[in-house]
C-alpha positions in Angstrom: 68.2 77.0 60.0 66.5 80.3 58.9 63.3 78.7 57.4 62.9 81.7 55.0 63.4 79.7 51.8 60.2 79.6 49.5 61.6 76.6 47.6 63.1 73.5 49.0 65.2 71.3 46.6 65.6 67.9 47.5 68.2 66.1 45.6 71.8 65.4 44.5 75.1 67.1 44.6 78.1 66.1 42.4 81.4 67.3 41.4 81.4 67.5 37.8 84.0 67.1 35.1 83.1 68.2 31.6 85.0 67.3 28.6 84.5 69.2 25.3 84.7 67.1 22.2 84.3 67.5 18.5 81.8 64.7 18.4 80.6 62.1 21.2 82.6 58.9 21.1 81.1 55.7 19.6 81.4 52.4 21.6 85.1 51.3 21.7 86.2 54.6 20.3 88.9 56.9 22.0 88.7 60.7 21.3 90.7 63.7 22.5 89.2 66.6 24.4 89.4 70.0 23.1 89.0 71.4 26.8 88.1 70.5 30.3 85.9 72.1 33.0 85.5 71.3 36.5 82.6 72.6 38.3 79.8 71.8 40.9 76.8 69.8 39.6 74.2 67.3 40.5 70.7 67.8 39.6 69.5 69.0 42.9 72.5 71.6 43.2 71.9 72.7 39.6 68.3 73.4 40.2 69.1 75.1 43.5 71.7 77.4 41.9 69.3 78.2 39.0 66.6 79.2 41.4 69.1 81.5 43.4 70.4 82.9 40.0 66.5 83.9 39.3 66.4 85.6 42.8 64.1 82.7 44.3 64.9 82.0 48.0 66.0 78.5 48.1 67.3 75.9 50.3 68.9 72.5 49.4 68.3 69.4 51.3 71.1 67.0 50.2 74.0 64.9 51.3 77.8 65.5 50.3 81.0 63.5 51.5 83.0 65.0 54.3 85.7 65.8 51.9 87.3 68.7 50.2 84.9 68.4 47.0 81.9 68.6 49.3 83.1 71.4 51.3 84.0 73.3 48.2 80.7 72.8 46.5 78.8 73.9 49.7 80.8 77.1 49.8 80.3 77.5 46.2 76.4 77.2 46.4 76.3 79.5 49.6 78.2 82.1 47.5 75.5 81.9 44.8 72.9 82.6 47.5 71.7 79.0 48.2 70.9 78.1 51.9 72.9 75.0 52.5 72.0 74.6 56.3 70.2 71.3 55.5 73.2 69.8 53.4 74.5 66.9 55.5 78.1 65.6 55.6 78.7 61.9 55.2 81.7 60.6 56.8 81.7 57.3 55.0 80.9 58.2 51.4 82.7 60.7 49.0 80.8 63.4 47.3 79.1 62.3 44.3 80.7 62.9 41.0 79.9 63.0 37.3 81.8 62.9 34.0 80.0 64.9 31.2 80.9 64.7 27.6 79.9 67.4 25.4 80.0 67.6 21.4 80.6 70.7 19.4 76.9 70.8 18.7 76.0 70.9 22.3 74.7 67.4 22.8 76.0 65.4 25.9 76.5 62.1 27.5 76.9 61.9 31.3 78.0 59.2 33.7 77.1 59.7 37.3 78.5 58.0 40.6 76.1 58.6 43.4 78.5 58.7 46.3 77.2 60.5 49.4 73.8 61.2 47.4 73.0 57.7 48.7 73.2 59.0 52.2 70.3 61.4 51.8 67.7 59.3 53.7 64.0 59.9 54.6 65.0 60.6 58.1 66.9 63.6 57.0 63.9 64.8 55.0 61.9 64.3 58.0 64.1 66.6 60.1 63.9 69.4 57.4 60.2 69.4 57.1 59.5 69.2 60.9 60.2 72.9 60.9 60.0 74.2 57.4 57.2 75.0 55.3 58.3 76.0 51.8 55.7 77.0 49.3 57.2 74.7 46.5 59.2 71.4 46.9 61.3 70.5 43.9 62.8 67.0 43.5 64.6 64.8 41.0 65.7 61.1 41.1 69.5 61.1 41.5 68.7 60.1 45.1 66.7 57.2 46.3 63.0 57.0 45.3 62.1 56.3 49.1 63.7 59.7 50.0 61.8 61.6 47.3 58.6 59.9 48.3 58.8 61.0 51.9 59.5 64.7 50.5 56.3 64.3 48.5 54.3 63.1 51.4 55.7 66.1 53.6 55.5 68.8 51.1 53.0 71.4 52.6 51.8 72.8 49.2 53.1 72.0 45.7 55.4 69.2 45.1 57.1 69.3 41.6 59.2 66.2 40.3 61.5 66.1 37.6 61.8 62.2 37.2 65.5 62.1 36.0 67.4 60.0 35.9 64.6 57.6 35.4 64.9 54.6 37.7 63.5 51.0 37.1 59.8 50.6 37.1 58.5 49.8 40.5 55.3 50.0 42.7 57.1 52.8 44.8 57.9 54.8 41.7 54.2 54.6 40.7 53.1 55.6 44.0 55.6 58.6 43.9 54.3 59.9 40.5 50.7 59.8 41.9 51.7 62.1 44.7 53.1 64.9 42.4 51.2 68.1 41.8 53.3 68.9 38.7 55.3 66.2 36.8 58.2 67.2 34.5 59.7 64.5 32.4 61.5 64.8 29.0 60.2 62.7 26.1 62.3 59.6 27.1 61.2 59.6 30.9 57.7 60.0 29.8 58.2 56.9 27.5 59.7 55.0 30.4 56.8 55.8 32.6 54.4 54.2 30.2 56.7 51.5 28.8 56.3 52.9 25.2 58.7 53.9 22.5 60.2 57.5 22.7 57.7 59.9 21.2 59.2 61.6 18.1 56.7 64.5 17.6 54.1 66.5 19.2 51.2 63.9 18.4 53.3 61.0 19.7 53.9 62.9 23.0 50.2 63.6 23.4 49.2 59.9 22.7 51.9 58.8 25.1 50.9 61.2 27.7 47.3 60.0 27.5 48.4 56.5 28.7 50.0 58.1 31.8 48.2 57.0 35.0 48.4 60.4 36.6 46.0 63.2 37.6 48.1 66.1 38.2 49.5 68.8 35.8 52.1 67.4 33.3 54.9 69.3 31.4 56.9 67.3 28.8 60.1 68.9 27.8 61.3 68.5 24.4 64.8 70.1 24.5 65.1 72.7 21.7 61.6 72.1 20.6 60.2 73.6 23.8 57.6 71.7 25.8 54.1 70.3 25.7 52.0 71.4 28.6 48.8 69.6 30.0 47.6 72.2 32.6 44.4 70.2 33.4 46.1 66.7 33.4 46.7 64.3 30.8 43.2 63.7 29.8 42.6 67.6 29.1 43.8 70.0 26.4 47.3 70.5 25.6 49.5 73.5 24.6 52.8 73.4 22.7 55.2 76.1 24.0 58.1 76.7 21.7 61.6 77.4 22.9 63.6 80.4 21.3 66.5 79.5 19.1 70.0 79.7 20.8 73.7 79.2 19.9 73.9 76.1 21.9 77.4 75.2 23.1 76.5 72.9 26.1 72.8 71.5 26.8 73.7 69.8 30.0 71.9 71.2 32.9 69.2 72.9 30.5 66.4 70.5 32.0 67.3 71.7 35.6 67.3 75.3 34.6 63.9 74.8 32.9 62.5 73.3 36.2 64.0 76.0 38.4 62.5 78.7 36.1 59.1 76.9 36.0 59.1 76.8 39.8 60.1 80.4 39.9 57.4 81.4 37.4 54.7 79.6 39.5 55.8 81.2 42.7 55.6 84.6 41.0 52.0 83.9 40.2 52.2 82.8 36.5 50.0 80.2 35.3 51.5 76.8 34.3 51.7 77.7 30.5 53.2 81.3 31.2 55.6 79.6 33.5 56.7 77.3 30.9 57.3 80.2 28.4 59.5 81.7 30.9 61.2 78.3 31.7 61.8 77.8 27.9 63.6 81.1 27.6 65.8 80.7 30.4 66.7 77.0 29.6 67.5 78.0 26.1 69.8 80.7 27.3 71.8 78.5 29.7 72.8 76.4 26.7 74.9 79.1 25.3 77.3 78.8 28.3 79.6 75.9 29.2 78.8 73.8 32.4 75.7 72.2 33.9 75.2 74.8 36.6 74.1 78.3 36.1 76.5 80.9 37.3 75.9 84.1 39.2 74.0 85.9 36.6 70.8 87.9 36.0 68.3 86.8 33.2 66.1 89.4 31.7 63.9 86.7 29.9 65.2 87.3 26.3 68.4 85.1 26.0 70.6 87.9 27.2 71.8 88.8 30.7 72.9 92.1 32.5 
C-alpha cells in the first residue's frame, strides 16, 4: 500500500453489460437490442475511474470475485490510474454484475447482482484506515450500510455519501446519514430519506430537503436539470446550479461522475457551489459517451476533451 491517495472510494465493483435499445421495455415486453457493450462498472469503481480521469489520486476499497472478471476489472482500473491495492479477492462469491438497458434518448434501467460486493466488510475498512489518512472518503450504498458506516466513522477529514441505491429505511441508515459531511442524493433518494413523494420541481426539492433530519451540507442532483445546493445545511439558503445541455446518448454513470467531479473540486479548494458547477459540466459531458464508466480522457470543463 502506498498511502498516497488523496481520495479513498469505498464501494462496489461490477462487470457491466449494456444493451442499447430504441426504448426501454414495458412490463412483459420483449425488445431487440441494437448493440451490446461490456465494460467494468459498479458505483465505487465508476467513481474511482472518474476521479483518476480527472487527475485526482484515488484508491479503491472494494471486493471482487477471485475470477476472470474480477482480475480483468482490477487490471483495467489500474491502467486508468486507480490504486487497487485494497481491493480484496473473494474466493467464494463471483464478481458483482449489472445489466444496463439504455434507450435511444439516453434513459436507463439497471439490474445489479451484488456478488462479491457483499464480501466488503467493516473489518476490511478497518484494515485500510489503520494506516491510511485520505483527505476525502467517498462512498455509495451498493455495499452494506454497516460497512459504509464504519468508513464514515473512520474517515479522517471529509466523508461524502452518495446514498444510491437507496436501501430500506432503518435506524442504521439514519445514523449513517448523520455522520456525513456532504450528502449527495438524487431527487428520488431524497424522497426516500424523508418518506415523501418524489419532488418534481425546485420548490418541491427545497421543501422536501427541509424535512431531512441532517445537519451537514446537501447537494440534490437533478440529472439534466443540474442540482440544488444547500451549502449551509437544509435549514439555510439554497442555490440552483444548472447543467449545460448535452447530446446525451447514455446517462448511466452520470451520477457517479458528478460525485467524482464534486470531490475533485472540493479537493482543489473550490467551495461547494463552484464544485457543483464543475460537477454538472463533467457529468453532462459523460452522457455523450456509451458506458457507465469514464474512459481514459482529460476533461477541460466545457463539454469537450483533449
